[in-house]
Residue frames as qw, qx, qy, qz and C-alpha x, y, z in Angstrom:
[[0.656, 0.432, 0.215, 0.581, 14.11, -63.35, -11.16],
 [0.373, -0.372, -0.120, 0.841, 16.21, -60.22, -10.59],
 [0.028, 0.120, -0.295, -0.947, 14.85, -58.33, -13.56],
 [0.086, 0.455, 0.885, 0.040, 11.25, -59.44, -13.23],
 [0.099, 0.731, 0.359, -0.571, 10.02, -55.84, -13.11],
 [0.066, 0.423, -0.480, -0.765, 11.12, -55.30, -16.72],
 [0.643, 0.443, 0.612, -0.129, 8.43, -56.00, -19.24],
 [0.222, -0.080, 0.567, 0.790, 9.10, -55.84, -22.93],
 [0.386, 0.619, 0.413, -0.545, 6.34, -53.67, -24.28],
 [0.637, 0.590, 0.434, 0.241, 5.29, -53.27, -27.89],
 [0.108, 0.991, -0.075, -0.033, 6.72, -49.73, -27.81],
 [0.490, -0.634, 0.534, 0.270, 10.17, -51.22, -27.12],
 [0.669, 0.149, 0.648, 0.334, 9.96, -53.02, -30.47],
 [0.399, 0.820, 0.338, 0.232, 9.30, -49.82, -32.43],
 [0.479, 0.007, -0.031, 0.877, 11.66, -47.01, -33.30],
 [0.015, 0.426, 0.260, -0.866, 10.80, -43.31, -33.11],
 [0.295, 0.185, -0.428, -0.834, 9.22, -43.32, -36.56],
 [0.779, 0.062, 0.275, -0.560, 6.88, -46.21, -35.68],
 [0.710, 0.398, -0.554, -0.174, 8.85, -48.76, -37.69],
 [0.945, -0.326, -0.006, -0.001, 9.63, -52.15, -36.19],
 [0.194, -0.801, 0.560, 0.083, 13.20, -52.28, -34.84],
 [0.692, 0.379, -0.612, -0.053, 15.61, -54.77, -36.33],
 [0.899, -0.362, -0.237, 0.068, 16.52, -57.72, -34.11],
 [0.653, 0.171, -0.252, 0.694, 20.06, -56.34, -33.93],
 [0.057, -0.524, 0.104, -0.844, 18.87, -52.91, -32.71],
 [0.734, -0.532, -0.148, -0.396, 16.52, -54.48, -30.18],
 [0.895, -0.165, -0.277, 0.308, 19.33, -56.71, -28.85],
 [0.436, 0.336, -0.220, 0.805, 21.70, -53.76, -28.59],
 [0.311, -0.561, 0.056, -0.765, 19.18, -51.70, -26.60],
 [0.870, -0.414, -0.211, -0.164, 18.32, -54.64, -24.37],
 [0.782, 0.062, -0.320, 0.530, 22.02, -55.18, -23.69],
 [0.147, 0.442, -0.211, 0.859, 22.44, -51.58, -22.58],
 [0.595, -0.532, -0.050, -0.601, 19.40, -51.80, -20.30],
 [0.918, -0.243, -0.302, 0.080, 20.66, -55.04, -18.71],
 [0.597, 0.184, -0.329, 0.708, 24.08, -53.55, -17.96],
 [0.118, -0.500, 0.123, -0.849, 22.58, -50.37, -16.51],
 [0.758, -0.476, -0.140, -0.423, 20.12, -52.25, -14.29],
 [0.885, -0.118, -0.342, 0.292, 22.85, -54.60, -13.08],
 [0.406, 0.275, -0.295, 0.820, 25.17, -51.72, -12.19],
 [0.344, -0.532, -0.003, -0.773, 22.34, -49.77, -10.54],
 [0.856, -0.423, -0.121, -0.273, 21.64, -52.75, -8.29],
 [0.202, -0.731, 0.636, -0.142, 25.31, -53.42, -7.56],
 [0.926, -0.032, 0.359, -0.113, 25.20, -56.97, -8.89],
 [0.199, -0.453, 0.749, 0.440, 27.79, -59.04, -10.73],
 [0.575, 0.241, -0.549, -0.557, 27.05, -60.89, -13.93],
 [0.286, 0.044, -0.949, 0.125, 27.37, -64.12, -11.96],
 [0.181, 0.221, 0.673, -0.682, 24.70, -62.99, -9.46],
 [0.542, 0.337, -0.048, -0.768, 22.24, -61.97, -12.17],
 [0.513, 0.231, -0.756, -0.336, 22.81, -65.16, -14.16],
 [0.132, -0.041, -0.934, 0.330, 22.28, -67.28, -11.04],
 [0.292, 0.306, 0.518, -0.744, 19.10, -65.45, -10.03],
 [0.576, 0.407, -0.194, -0.682, 17.74, -65.59, -13.58],
 [0.815, -0.029, 0.577, -0.049, 18.61, -69.28, -13.77],
 [0.679, 0.719, -0.141, -0.041, 20.82, -68.75, -16.79],
 [0.849, -0.035, 0.013, 0.528, 24.29, -69.99, -17.56],
 [0.294, -0.717, 0.063, 0.628, 26.84, -67.21, -17.00],
 [0.320, -0.077, 0.604, 0.726, 27.96, -67.46, -20.62],
 [0.101, 0.623, 0.704, 0.326, 24.36, -66.96, -21.82],
 [0.173, -0.898, -0.302, 0.268, 23.86, -63.87, -19.66],
 [0.366, -0.521, 0.296, 0.712, 27.18, -62.43, -20.82],
 [0.264, 0.215, 0.680, 0.650, 26.06, -62.83, -24.43],
 [0.016, -0.822, -0.565, -0.078, 22.83, -60.97, -23.62],
 [0.287, -0.833, -0.049, 0.470, 24.85, -58.08, -22.16],
 [0.334, -0.320, 0.514, 0.723, 27.05, -58.00, -25.25],
 [0.549, 0.526, 0.013, -0.649, 24.01, -57.99, -27.52],
 [0.140, 0.375, -0.848, -0.348, 25.23, -61.19, -29.15],
 [0.061, -0.223, -0.973, -0.009, 22.23, -63.31, -28.21],
 [0.405, -0.262, -0.203, -0.852, 18.51, -62.77, -28.46],
 [0.310, -0.039, 0.785, -0.535, 16.21, -63.85, -25.61]]
């Protein structure tokens, strides 16, 4: 998997005040991280989706923050 070095840690689920993030906030932050990592590695959405064994449409929804893994 392309993004196998990313681990979702408990800290990623908490905001700065120690409160649990809403699913919407978590999805939005995950989406930004996915886009940044993909651009940093010079990959297309198609390449990431293929390597992650996801449908392209599913990966695109992750990048838009419209779907939760």
